[in-house]
N, C-alpha and C positions, 0 to 999 in steps of 0.2 A: 346588586349592582351597586358600586361606588358612588359615594356623593360627587366626586368630582367628574366622573362618566355621565352622572344625571344631569350637573350643570352644563356640560358640553352639549349634552342632547337637547336641552332647554333651549340653548342659543342657537342649537341647529333648527330647531322646532320654528324660533323667531325669525330666522333668516329666510326658511321656507314661505312663512307668513309673509316678509318682506316681498318676496317674488311675487306672491299671489297677488299682494295689492298691487303692484306693477300691472298685472294682467287688467285692473281695473283704471287705473292710470292710464295704459294705453289705448284702451276704448273710449276714453274722456279726451285724448287727445285727436281721434280719428274721428269720433262723432261728438258734435256739439251736445250736450244734454242741458234740459233745463235744469234748474236748482232743487226741484222735487225730486226728480229721476238722480241725480247725483246723491241726495240723501237716502233715497231707497237703495243704492248700490253700498253705500258705506253701511248702512244697516244691514244688507246681506252679507258684506265682508266681514263685519265684526261677528254676526250671529254665527255666521259657518266657523270662523276662526276660533269663537271661542267654545263652538261644540267639537271640533277637530280637535283643539288644544287637551280638552277635558279627556277625550280618548286616547290620547297621547300620553298624557299623564297618568292616566290610569293603566295602561298597558305599559311602560316603561318602569313604574314605581310600584310594580305589584300592588297595585288597586288603592294605592293612597294618592290625595292630592295634595302637594306640598307646593306652601305659597312661593317658596324659593324657585321653585321651576315656573310657573305662572310669572314670576316677574322677572326671572332671565331670560323667558321668551318673547316678552314683552321688550326686553332691553335688547336682545338679538333682532327684534323687528324696528326698533329706534333705530340701532345701530348701521342696519343694511339701509332704511330710509335715508339717513342722514349721509351714508358715505358711499356704499355702494350705488343705490338707488339713483343718487344723482349722476354718477358716471354713466350708467346704464341709461337714463333717459337723456343725457345730452347726445349721445350716439343714436337714439331711438329718434329723438329730434330731428337729427341731421339726416336720416334716413327718410322720415317721414317728409320732410322740406325737399329731398332729392325726388322722392316718387310724384309728389305734386307738380313741383316743376316741370318734371319729365311728362307730365299728363297734360299739364298747361301747354307745353310745347307742341306736344302730338296734336292737340284740340285746334292749337292754332295754326298748324301745320296744315291740317285736313280741313279746316275751313278756308284755309287760301286756296288749296287744290281745287275744293268744292265751287269756289267763287270763280276762279278760273275757266271753270266748265260750263257755271252758266252763264258769264258772258261770252263766251266763244259760241254758244250754240243760239 
Protein backbone atom coordinates (compact mmCIF):
# COMPACT_ATOMS: atom_id res chain seq x y z
CA UNK A 1 0.00 0.00 0.00
CA UNK A 2 1.31 3.45 -0.79
CA UNK A 3 2.08 5.96 1.91
CA UNK A 4 -0.51 8.43 0.58
CA UNK A 5 -3.25 5.81 0.67
CA UNK A 6 -2.22 4.90 4.22
CA UNK A 7 -2.35 8.56 5.23
CA UNK A 8 -5.83 8.98 3.77
CA UNK A 9 -6.98 5.84 5.57
CA UNK A 10 -5.58 7.22 8.82
CA UNK A 11 -7.53 10.44 8.34
CA UNK A 12 -10.65 8.38 7.59
CA UNK A 13 -10.09 6.35 10.77
CA UNK A 14 -9.89 9.62 12.68
CA UNK A 15 -13.15 10.81 11.15
CA UNK A 16 -14.80 7.55 12.24
CA UNK A 17 -13.46 8.19 15.74
CA UNK A 18 -15.07 11.63 15.61
CA UNK A 19 -18.46 10.17 14.71
CA UNK A 20 -18.02 7.60 17.48
CA UNK A 21 -17.29 10.39 19.98
CA UNK A 22 -20.43 12.19 18.86
CA UNK A 23 -22.44 9.20 20.05
CA UNK A 24 -21.14 9.86 23.56
CA UNK A 25 -21.78 13.59 23.18
CA UNK A 26 -25.32 12.87 22.04
CA UNK A 27 -25.97 10.74 25.11
CA UNK A 28 -24.70 13.58 27.28
CA UNK A 29 -27.09 16.01 25.62
CA UNK A 30 -30.09 13.78 26.14
CA UNK A 31 -29.22 12.46 29.61
CA UNK A 32 -27.47 14.62 32.18
CA UNK A 33 -24.62 12.64 33.72
CA UNK A 34 -22.54 13.44 36.79
CA UNK A 35 -18.89 14.31 36.21
CA UNK A 36 -17.77 10.87 37.34
CA UNK A 37 -19.86 9.16 34.65
CA UNK A 38 -18.67 11.60 31.99
CA UNK A 39 -15.09 10.66 32.92
CA UNK A 40 -16.00 6.97 32.70
CA UNK A 41 -17.52 7.54 29.26
CA UNK A 42 -14.40 9.39 28.12
CA UNK A 43 -12.20 6.54 29.33
CA UNK A 44 -14.39 4.03 27.49
CA UNK A 45 -14.15 6.14 24.33
CA UNK A 46 -10.37 6.57 24.45
CA UNK A 47 -9.61 2.97 25.40
CA UNK A 48 -11.92 1.51 22.76
CA UNK A 49 -10.63 3.99 20.17
CA UNK A 50 -7.01 3.14 20.98
CA UNK A 51 -7.70 -0.58 20.69
CA UNK A 52 -9.65 -0.09 17.45
CA UNK A 53 -6.96 2.18 16.00
CA UNK A 54 -4.30 -0.36 16.95
CA UNK A 55 -6.08 -3.12 15.03
CA UNK A 56 -6.79 -0.86 12.05
CA UNK A 57 -3.16 0.21 12.00
CA UNK A 58 -1.98 -3.41 12.12
CA UNK A 59 -4.44 -4.49 9.41
CA UNK A 60 -3.72 -1.65 6.98
CA UNK A 61 0.05 -1.44 7.43
CA UNK A 62 0.94 -5.11 7.11
CA UNK A 63 1.46 -5.58 10.82
CA UNK A 64 3.44 -2.39 11.40
CA UNK A 65 2.44 0.38 13.75
CA UNK A 66 3.45 3.67 12.18
CA UNK A 67 3.51 6.82 14.25
CA UNK A 68 2.34 8.98 11.33
CA UNK A 69 -0.76 6.77 11.06
CA UNK A 70 -1.66 7.37 14.69
CA UNK A 71 -0.91 11.10 14.47
CA UNK A 72 -2.97 11.50 11.30
CA UNK A 73 -5.85 9.55 12.84
CA UNK A 74 -5.81 11.90 15.83
CA UNK A 75 -5.62 14.80 13.39
CA UNK A 76 -8.63 13.44 11.49
CA UNK A 77 -10.53 13.17 14.77
CA UNK A 78 -9.58 16.74 15.67
CA UNK A 79 -10.58 17.99 12.24
CA UNK A 80 -13.97 16.31 12.50
CA UNK A 81 -14.46 17.53 16.06
CA UNK A 82 -13.64 21.16 15.25
CA UNK A 83 -15.34 21.45 11.86
CA UNK A 84 -17.97 18.84 11.11
CA UNK A 85 -18.76 18.00 14.73
CA UNK A 86 -19.87 21.55 15.43
CA UNK A 87 -22.17 21.59 12.41
CA UNK A 88 -23.58 18.16 13.23
CA UNK A 89 -24.26 19.18 16.80
CA UNK A 90 -25.92 22.41 15.79
CA UNK A 91 -28.43 20.31 13.86
CA UNK A 92 -28.72 17.74 16.66
CA UNK A 93 -29.29 20.49 19.24
CA UNK A 94 -32.07 21.92 17.10
CA UNK A 95 -33.69 18.47 16.77
CA UNK A 96 -33.44 17.82 20.52
CA UNK A 97 -34.96 21.23 21.33
CA UNK A 98 -37.74 20.60 18.82
CA UNK A 99 -38.66 17.25 20.38
CA UNK A 100 -38.43 18.62 23.93
CA UNK A 101 -40.72 21.52 23.00
CA UNK A 102 -43.13 19.16 21.27
CA UNK A 103 -43.24 16.80 24.25
CA UNK A 104 -43.70 19.74 26.65
CA UNK A 105 -46.60 21.05 24.55
CA UNK A 106 -48.19 17.61 24.42
CA UNK A 107 -47.90 17.27 28.21
CA UNK A 108 -49.46 20.70 28.68
CA UNK A 109 -52.28 19.87 26.28
CA UNK A 110 -53.01 16.54 27.94
CA UNK A 111 -52.96 18.06 31.41
CA UNK A 112 -55.44 20.75 30.28
CA UNK A 113 -57.74 18.08 28.85
CA UNK A 114 -57.51 16.06 32.04
CA UNK A 115 -58.11 19.14 34.20
CA UNK A 116 -61.26 20.00 32.19
CA UNK A 117 -62.58 16.47 32.62
CA UNK A 118 -61.90 16.53 36.35
CA UNK A 119 -63.70 19.84 36.84
CA UNK A 120 -66.73 18.76 34.84
CA UNK A 121 -67.24 15.48 36.67
